[in-house]
C-alpha positions in Angstrom: 8.0 -0.6 15.4 6.5 -3.8 14.3 5.7 -4.9 10.8 3.1 -3.1 8.6 1.2 -3.7 5.4 1.3 -0.8 3.1 -1.4 0.1 0.6 -0.2 1.1 -2.9 -1.4 4.6 -2.3 1.2 4.9 0.6 3.9 3.7 -1.7 2.9 6.0 -4.5 2.7 9.1 -2.2 6.0 8.3 -0.7 7.8 7.6 -4.0 6.2 10.6 -5.8 6.7 12.9 -2.8 3.0 13.9 -2.7 2.4 16.3 0.1 1.1 16.4 2.7 0.8 12.6 2.6 4.5 12.0 1.9 5.7 14.1 4.8 7.4 12.0 7.4 6.8 8.7 5.6 10.5 8.0 5.0 11.2 8.0 8.8 8.1 6.0 9.6 8.9 3.4 7.0 12.5 3.1 8.2 11.3 2.4 11.8 9.1 -0.5 10.7 10.3 -4.0 11.4 9.1 -5.2 8.0 7.1 -3.5 5.2 4.8 -6.0 3.5 2.2 -6.0 0.6 0.3 -8.5 -1.5 1.8 -8.9 -5.0 -0.9 -6.7 -6.4 1.1 -3.6 -5.3 3.4 -3.9 -8.3 0.8 -3.6 -11.1 -1.1 -0.9 -9.1 2.1 1.1 -8.7 2.9 0.7 -12.4 -0.5 2.1 -13.2 0.0 5.1 -10.8 3.4 5.8 -12.4 2.0 5.6 -16.0 -0.7 8.1 -15.0 1.9 10.4 -13.4 3.8 10.4 -16.7 0.7 10.9 -18.8 -0.3 13.9 -16.6 3.2 15.4 -16.7 3.9 15.0 -13.0 7.0 13.0 -13.8 9.0 12.1 -16.9 9.3 8.5 -18.2 12.9 8.2 -17.0 11.8 9.0 -13.4 9.0 6.5 -13.6 11.5 3.7 -14.4 13.8 4.9 -11.6 10.8 4.8 -9.2 10.1 1.2 -10.2 13.5 0.2 -8.9 13.2 2.4 -5.8 9.9 0.8 -4.9 11.6 -2.6 -4.6 13.7 -1.2 -1.8 10.6 -0.1 0.2 8.6 -3.3 0.3 10.5 -6.0 2.2 8.1 -8.8 1.7 5.7 -9.4 -1.1 3.0 -12.0 -0.5 1.2 -14.0 -3.2 -2.4 -13.0 -3.7 -3.2 -16.7 -4.0 -2.3 -17.1 -0.3 -4.7 -14.4 0.6 -7.6 -15.2 -1.8 -10.1 -16.9 0.5 -9.8 -14.3 3.3 -9.8 -11.4 0.8 -13.0 -12.7 -0.9 -14.7 -13.3 2.5 -13.9 -9.8 3.6 -15.1 -8.3 0.3 -18.4 -10.1 0.6 -18.8 -9.4 4.3 -18.1 -5.7 4.0 -19.1 -4.9 0.5 -15.7 -3.8 -0.6 -13.5 -4.5 -3.7 -11.3 -7.6 -3.5 -8.2 -5.8 -4.8 -8.3 -3.7 -1.6 -9.2 -6.6 0.7 -6.1 -8.4 -0.3 -4.2 -5.8 1.6 -6.6 -6.1 4.5 -6.4 -9.9 4.5 -2.6 -9.7 4.8 -2.8 -7.3 7.7 -5.4 -9.6 9.5 -3.3 -12.7 8.8 -0.1 -11.2 10.1 -1.8 -9.2 12.9 -0.3 -5.9 11.9 -1.7 -2.5 10.8 -2.5 -1.7 7.2 -1.3 1.8 6.4 -3.6 3.5 3.8 -5.0 6.8 2.8 -8.1 5.2 1.3 -11.0 6.6 3.2 -13.3 3.7 2.4 -10.8 1.2 3.7 -10.2 3.3 6.8 -14.0 3.4 7.4 -14.8 -0.3 6.6 -11.8 -1.9 8.3 -11.0 0.2 11.4 -9.7 -2.8 13.2 -6.6 -2.9 11.0 -6.6 0.1 8.7 -4.8 3.3 9.9 -3.6 6.5 8.3 0.2 6.4 8.5 0.5 10.1 9.1 -2.0 10.2 11.9 -0.6 10.9 15.4 
């Protein structure tokens, strides 16, 4: 399979084993040529992990382990600065938050799909956004 951009929710569901979203993601990610994301994925994932600890889903030690594991999932991290103009244009054009359009901008730039579970992204950017567990 070719390269893909992954939204932070895909990484989080995969790392935390959230079902049914996490089912089959390991195999699909392994078959990708390259897994990419804008640099925003790290702070977003840290926020998800901190919320998972606060809600008792995982313990702090597991959160720290998952930080390390996440680095092995994303093959290439792209600077938000390199995507800024396209991300802003997409946000203004489609009425969507820039932090999400950074992921869209990377997918558009590299002509590859954006894997996401975010319904708003799937609806507003059907030309690149796909649910990774869809047939």
